[in-house]
C-alpha positions in Angstrom: -4.9 53.9 -19.0 -8.0 52.4 -17.7 -9.3 49.4 -19.1 -12.1 50.6 -21.3 -9.9 53.4 -23.0 -6.9 50.6 -23.2 -6.2 50.0 -27.1 -7.3 46.5 -26.9 -10.8 47.1 -26.3 -13.3 45.6 -23.8 -13.5 42.3 -24.8 -16.5 43.1 -27.8 -14.3 40.7 -30.3 -11.5 38.5 -30.1 -7.9 40.2 -30.0 -6.3 39.8 -33.7 -4.1 36.8 -33.5 -5.7 35.3 -30.7 -5.4 31.4 -30.0 -8.9 29.6 -29.9 -9.5 29.1 -26.2 -9.3 25.3 -24.9 -12.7 23.6 -24.5 -11.8 22.6 -21.0 -10.2 23.9 -17.8 -8.4 21.2 -17.4 -4.7 21.3 -18.6 -3.8 19.3 -21.8 -0.5 18.2 -20.1 -1.6 17.9 -17.0 1.2 20.4 -15.5 1.6 23.7 -13.6 3.8 26.3 -14.4 4.8 28.7 -11.6 7.2 32.1 -13.3 7.3 35.3 -12.7 4.9 38.2 -13.4 7.7 40.2 -15.7 6.0 41.3 -18.9 8.8 40.4 -20.9 8.1 36.9 -19.9 5.4 34.6 -21.8 5.9 31.1 -20.3 4.0 29.3 -22.7 6.0 29.5 -25.6 9.4 29.5 -23.8 8.2 26.2 -22.5 7.3 25.0 -25.9 3.7 24.5 -24.7 0.5 26.4 -25.8 -2.8 27.7 -24.2 -4.5 25.0 -22.4 -1.1 22.9 -21.9 -0.7 24.1 -18.4 -2.0 26.2 -15.7 0.2 29.0 -15.1 0.7 30.9 -11.7 2.8 34.1 -11.8 4.1 36.0 -9.1 6.9 38.7 -8.4 9.8 36.4 -8.6 8.3 33.3 -9.2 8.6 32.4 -5.7 6.7 29.4 -4.3 4.7 31.0 -1.4 2.0 29.3 0.5 -0.7 31.2 -1.9 1.3 29.3 -4.7 1.6 26.2 -3.2 -2.5 26.3 -2.5 -2.7 27.1 -6.0 -0.9 24.2 -7.0 -2.7 21.7 -4.4 -5.8 22.7 -5.9 -4.6 22.1 -9.7 -3.5 18.5 -8.6 -6.8 18.3 -6.8 -8.9 19.7 -9.8 -7.1 18.6 -12.5 -5.3 16.0 -12.0 -1.6 17.9 -12.6 1.2 15.6 -12.0 4.1 17.9 -13.3 5.3 21.6 -12.2 7.9 23.4 -13.9 9.1 26.7 -11.4 10.4 29.0 -14.4 12.8 32.1 -13.4 14.7 34.9 -15.6 17.3 36.9 -16.0 17.5 40.7 -15.1 14.0 39.7 -12.0 13.6 43.1 -10.8 11.7 41.5 -7.8 15.3 39.9 -7.3 17.3 43.1 -7.8 18.3 41.9 -11.1 20.9 39.1 -9.3 20.2 35.9 -11.9 22.1 33.6 -9.1 19.6 34.9 -6.9 16.6 34.1 -9.1 18.0 30.6 -9.7 18.5 29.8 -6.1 14.9 30.7 -5.4 13.4 28.4 -8.2 15.8 25.8 -6.4 14.8 26.4 -3.3 11.0 26.4 -4.7 11.4 22.8 -5.9 12.3 21.7 -2.8 9.3 23.3 -1.4 7.0 21.8 -3.8 8.3 18.4 -3.5 7.6 18.7 0.3 3.9 20.2 -0.1 3.2 17.9 -3.2 4.9 14.6 -2.5 4.6 12.5 -6.1 4.2 15.7 -8.6 7.1 15.9 -11.0 8.8 19.2 -10.0 11.1 20.8 -12.1 13.2 24.1 -12.6 14.0 26.2 -15.4 16.0 29.8 -16.2 14.7 32.4 -19.0 17.5 34.4 -20.5 15.0 37.7 -21.8 17.9 38.9 -23.8 18.3 35.6 -26.0 14.9 33.7 -25.4 16.7 30.8 -24.2 15.4 28.5 -21.5 18.0 26.3 -19.6 17.1 23.3 -16.9 18.1 24.2 -13.2 
């Protein structure tokens, strides 16, 4: 399916139920979220946030790669973000469906972000795609 033939249109009018776009690009809560790109995960509501509260950086497996660290550094430099949450999820295909591996990746990511961005508050969480519950790591 191409973008032009997709049922969501081509941006001619706002999507039904779309949230209003925040006035500025700076996240209201001065935070960034690193999460998996899995379509079952909507990180903002999972964490009790809304559009405009946080920068969201997504990749396969919520891994704190060099690219993610560069994005977080830019977020801190350009938007004065002071907190980062790494969010993994259950049944993650990037981790072969191994929840323990997904959790370990977040724990490793926390250490990596803390080393790369001293002074930034870094935490981790785990989202259960079956129940919608989130637990701290």
